[in-house]
N, C-alpha and C positions, 0 to 999 in steps of 0.2 A: 625612659624605658617603659613608662605606663602605656604608651601607644601600641607597641608590639605586644605587650601583655594583654591588653584588651582585645587586640586582633586575634591572638592565639586563643583567648577565652571564647571568642565568638566562633572559632573553628572547633571548639571542644578539645583543643590540644592543651590540656590542663598542666602537663609537665612543662611545656614551653612557657605557659603563662606564669607558673610559679617561678621559673628561672629568671624571667625578666622582672617580675615583681620583687622578688627577694634581692636581686642584684641592684635594682633601683633604690630600694630602701637602704641597703648597705652603702651604696655610693653616696646617697644623700647624707647619711650619718657621718661618713668619713670627710666629705667636703664641708659639711657644717662645722665639724670639729676643727678642721684646718682653717676655715674662715674665722672662727672665734679666736684661734691662737695667733692669727696674723693681722687682724683688723686694726690693731693699734700700733703696728710696727711702722715707723716712719720710713719713707722711701724718698731719697734725695734726688736721684737721677731717674726720672720717669721714662726717658727714652730707652735706657738700658733695661729697665724693668719690663717695659712693654714688649721688646723684642725677645727677652728671655721667656716671658709668659707665652708668647706665640710659639716659640720652639718647644716649650713644655707641653702646650696644648696638642700639637701635632705629633709629638714623640711619646708622651706618657698617657694622654687621655685615651688612646686606642686600647691600652691595657684594661681600663675600666669598661670600655665598650665591648671588649671581647669576653668579659667575665661571664655573662649569661650563656654565651655560645659554648663554653666548656661543658655545660650541663646538657645543652641541646644536641651538640655534635661531639660526644665524648671520645669518639675514635680519632678525631682530628688532633694533630699536635697543636700546642698553644701558640707556637711560632707562626703556624699557618693562619690561625684565627686572629692573632695580633696583626699580621701582615694584611689580612682582609680588612681590618678596621682602619689601618693606616691608609690603605688605598681609598677607603670610603671617606674618611675625615678630610683628607687632602684633595678630595673631589677628583682623584685619579681614575677611579673605577677599575674595571677588570676584576677577575676572580681566579683563584686557584682551584675552585671547585666547579664541577659540572652543575648546570642549572637545576637538574632534577635531584641533586644531592642535598639541597637545602630546602627547607619548608617555606611556604609563602610568608610566614611571619618573619623568618630570618631575612628573606629578600627585602621585605618592607623595612626591617631594621637597618639593613645596609643602605638602602636609599634614603632613609630618614637621617642616618648619621651623615651621609654625604650632603644632604640638604642643610643640616645644621652647620657642617663645615663650610659650605658655600656662604651661609649667612655670616659666619665668623670672619671669613676672608673679606667679604664685602664691607662689613662695618669697620674692620681693622684697616682696610685700605684708605677709606676716607677720613676716619677719625684718628688713626695712629700713624700710618705710613706717610700720608700726605704731609703732615708737619715735619716729618723727618727726611723729606725729599727722597723717598724710596717708593718702590712699587710702580715705577713709570712716571711719577710726578716730577722726578728730577729732570725730565726732558724739557718741560716747559718752565723750569726755574731759571732765573737770571740773577746776577749780582745785585740788582736793585729790588728784588722781590723781598719785601719785609715780612711776608706771611710765613716764609719758610723758617723752620726752627732747626738749628744745628744739632748734630747728634749728641754732643756733650753739654748741652745747655740745660740746667735744672729749671723746670718751670712748675708752676703751682699744681698741687694735686687736685685742688678744687676745679681748676680749669680742665684737667683731664676728665674728671668725673662728669663735669657739666657737658663737655664735648661728646663723651661716650653716651651719656644719657640722651642728649639731643639727637644724635644720629641713630641710636638704637630705636628711640621712639618714632623716628621718621621712616626708617628703612624696614623695620620688622613688619608693620602692617602692609607695606607695599610688596615686600617679598612674599609674604603669606597670601596676600590677595591675588597676585599674579599666578601663584601656584594653584590656588583654588579655582581660578578661571580656567587654566589649562586642564586641570583635573576634570572639571565639568565638561569641557569641550571634548576631551578624549572619551569620557564616559558616554557622551551623546553619540559618538560614532559607533558605539556598540562594544567597546572594550570593557572588560570587567573592572569593578571598582578598585580592587587591589592593584591590578596591573596599570590602570589609569593613574593611580596615585604614584606608583613607582616611576612611571615614565614622566609624569609632571614634575616630581621632585628632582629626577635626574636631569631633566632639561634645564630647569632654573639653576641648578648647581653645576651644570656641565660635567657631570660625572659619568654619564652614559651607562649607568647601572640599569639592568633589566632583570626581570624575574624569569620564571619558567613557563610563563604563559605565551600566547601568540603575540606577534608584533602589532603595532597600532593600526596598520593598514594605510591605504592612500589618503583617506580623509584625516586620519590622525596625524599623518606625516605633514599635511598642510598646516595643521595647528601647531605642531612642534616647530616646523620651519619658521613660522611667524614669531614664535617666542624665542628662537635662537638668536634673533637680532638683539635681544637684551644683553647678550654676551659680547656684542660687537663694539658698543660704545656706551659710555656712562650717560650720554645725553638722552638715551632712550628711556631712562628711568624717571623722566619728568612727571611730576604728579598732575600738572595741567599743561596741555599742549596749546598755549596761546600763540599769537602770531609771531612774537619774537622768538619763542622757543622752537617753533617749527622752522624758522629761518636759521637758527643756530644748528638745528638737527640736519638741515639740508646742506649746511656748509661744514659739517663735522668731517675732519680729515679721516678719522678711523672708519666711519660709516661708508664714506665714498671709496676708500681703499678696499674695504671688504666687498662692496658691490662690484668693484672692478675685478678683484681676484675671482670671486664666484662666477661672474659673467665670462671672464676669459677662460678659466679652467673648464667650465661647462661647455662653452663653445668648442674648445679644442677636443674634448672628449666626445661631444656629440658628432662633430664632423668626422672624427675617426670611426665612430659607430656607423654613421650614415653612409660613408663611402664603403665601409666593409660590408654593410648589409646589401646595398644595391649592387655590389660586385658579385654577390651570391644569388640574389633573387630580387624580385620586384613585385609591386602590387600593394593593395590596401593593408595587408598584413605587416608590411615593412613600415607603413606610416604609424601604425599602432606601436610597433616595436621602437620606432624612432622617438615617439612621444614618451614612451616609458623610459627609454635611455636618457632623454633630456631631463626628465624629472629626477631620475635616479642620480644622475651626475650632479645636478644642482643641489639636491638635498644632502648628498654625501659630502660634497665640497664644503658647504656651509657648516655641516656638522663637525667635520674634522678641523676646519679653520677655527671654530670656537672650542676645540679640544673636547667636544662631547663624545664623538665617536660612534654615532648611530649610522647604520647603513640604510640607504634607501631601498624601497621595494624593488625598483628596477635595476639595482646595481649589479646583482648576479646575472640577471637576465640580459642586461646590456653587454656584459663581458662575454657571455656565451654566444650572444647574437653576432658580435663583431669579431670574435676571435682575439680580443685584446687580453693580454695577460694582466695579472693583478698589478696595478701601478703603485707598488709599495713606496717608491721614491717620491711620487707625487703626494701621497698621504702623509709621509714623514715631513715633507716640506711644508704642507699646510699646517700640521700640528706645531712645527717649530715657529711658524709665523705667528700663531696664536690669535687671541681675541683682543678686546679693548682693555684699556687701563681702568682700574677701579671696578672691574667686573669679576665674576667667578671663573672666567676663562684663564688658561695658563699660556705657556709659550713665551716667546720674546716680546710679544704685544705689538699691535698694529701701529701705535703711536711711535714706538722706537723705529719700526721699519719705515714709517713715513719720514722720520727725521733723517735717516740714512739715505732714503731716496731723494729727498729735497736737497741734501748736501751734495750727493752725487750729481744731481742735475745742475747744481750751481757750479761745481767743478768742471763739468763738461762744457758749460757755457764760458768759463774762463779760458778753456783751451782755444775756443774760437775767437773770443774777444778778451784778451788778457787785461786790458785796461778798463773794463766795464765796472760800473759802480752798482752795488746791490740796491734793490728797491727798498723804500722806506714805508711801503704800504703795511696796513695791519696784518694782512695775510703773510707777508714776507717775514714780519717780525714775530710770528707766532712761535717759531722754533728758534731759540737763541743759539749762539755758537756753543755756549756751555752745555746746552741740551743735546746738541749733536755729539759733542765729546762724550757725554754721559751715555748716550745710546750706543756709541761705538765701544766704550769700555764694557758695558753690560753684554753686548754681543760677543766680545772676545772672552769674557768670563763664562758665558754660557757655552761657547765652543770648547773652552778648556774643561769645564765641568763634564761636557759630553764625552770628551776624549778620556778623561780620567775614569769616568764611570764605565765606559766601554772596556778600557784596559782592565779594570778591576773585575768586571764580569768575565772577561776572558781568562783571568787567573783563577776564577771560581769554576771554570770548566765549560763555559758556553762558547760556541763558535762565533766567528766575527759578525756574521749577519744577524744572528739572534741577539748578540750582545749589543750591537748598534741600535737595533729596533727597540729593545727593551730599555736601553738607556734613554733613548729619545722619548719613549712612551712615559717614563717616570718623570723625567725632568720637565716635560711639557704638561704633565698631569693629564695625559690622554691614554688611559689604560687600554681601552678597546683597540688602540692602534696595534698592539702586539698580536691580538687574535686575527685581525684583518690582514696586516702586512705579512705575518708569518703563516697565514692560511691555517689557523687552528691552534696557534700558540707555539711556545718554545719547547714544549715537552716538559720533562721533569727538571725542576730547578733545585739546586742544592741549597742547604740552609745558609751557607755564607752568601750565596747569590741573593737570597731573599732579604738578608740583612742589608746588603748593598743597595738593593732596589728600594727598600723602605727608607733608607737614608736619602736616596736620590729623590724620592717623592717629597720628603720634607724640604730639601733644598730647592726643588722645583716650585713648591708651593710658596715658600717664603722669599724665593728669588736669591740669587747669588750675592747681590749687593748687600742684602740684610745680613747674610752669613759673614761676609767680609767685614761689615761694620762691627759685628760682635768680636771679631778677631783683631780689631784695631786697638792697640794699647791706649791711645787717647780716649777711647770710648769707656774705659774702665777707671779713668782717673776722676776723682771727685773734685 
């Protein structure tokens, strides 16, 4: 909280600076006392402790993050402020407030909380969820994989501490360095320092949070577009791109699938725009409109595929130019597809989608050649049969969660379309989807609906398999 406090102090907003500073000191004292009281407490089942800690982080830490906002925005109910911080910490994004209703320091705090939430998710994915075969890593796990750790296996606390320390020391500088590079690039395009920092943190965390300033513009979108690929595949985070790493990156299934999706959707939208434009008029003006539509479609497609939710500069112009209505179903489908495993993106994840695609292609081949034998090449063995089963189970659990959340929102007073879009936006951690797909949002949301949406954000961030693991009786046995 020192960062927004200093930012508010630089703006001469002393009341906001005091709220952040005092809340930071109070939070530090409470957490310090809690740490001293529990530091000697033995923990036998680390897997259970890790998952419970992650649930506590995304459910209870937003209360602490919303504390200074009660002094800065006193007219807002605490439930709304807590909901705002849940959306930020889970990297869902979106907001219940109009952009001009919050100060620049509060917008910076929202983006900074989301940035920290993305870092927590990233470290937890590789250091905690990977040994538990969760978070998408279950797709590539096989019975002979000795690196995987069962959920109910007690393993040494020192190993956990060493693993967390090793990944934290390796990932924090990389995450912060990439954010600083994008911040500098956006500032070089003419965007203000605060807005550039907000967009940079929102891009790396895939939260899609923006302030009340102007959008980044075409040059800024080019920089954001390049950095969005870090949410497509974990292979893009290599510290050194040597020859072998480049070869692995080129063969990465998630990256290739993302490029195919972005290319196909962009081509379909562009051809629709192109045909519609030349059916109305012709000339050089249409070429400029066509190029704008092409870029707007590509940027928006990749943004929603990574569950970031930024709209391209040419998105609205392309729709008006071609007469195409808002493709809400397309955006919802992209958000459900999601980004890469072990990234800050949400959704079903591209690796699971590829596993289902590869299995479907194999089954189609068996219809033509029933007695064919599968290939034993390394590429064919990359997704084991158990991984395909895990991907299908997760997809069904995600569909069930989507149906339950939609029904619950319907009981809370929302109509079917708004309930379905909001349920998808929260479970995929793509908050801006609601404003874009519903063309301005769902209107007034009741307090029960806010509680349901907040719970859906936590479930979408931790993923349904982790929640099911916590409900497993064997998971609680010592």
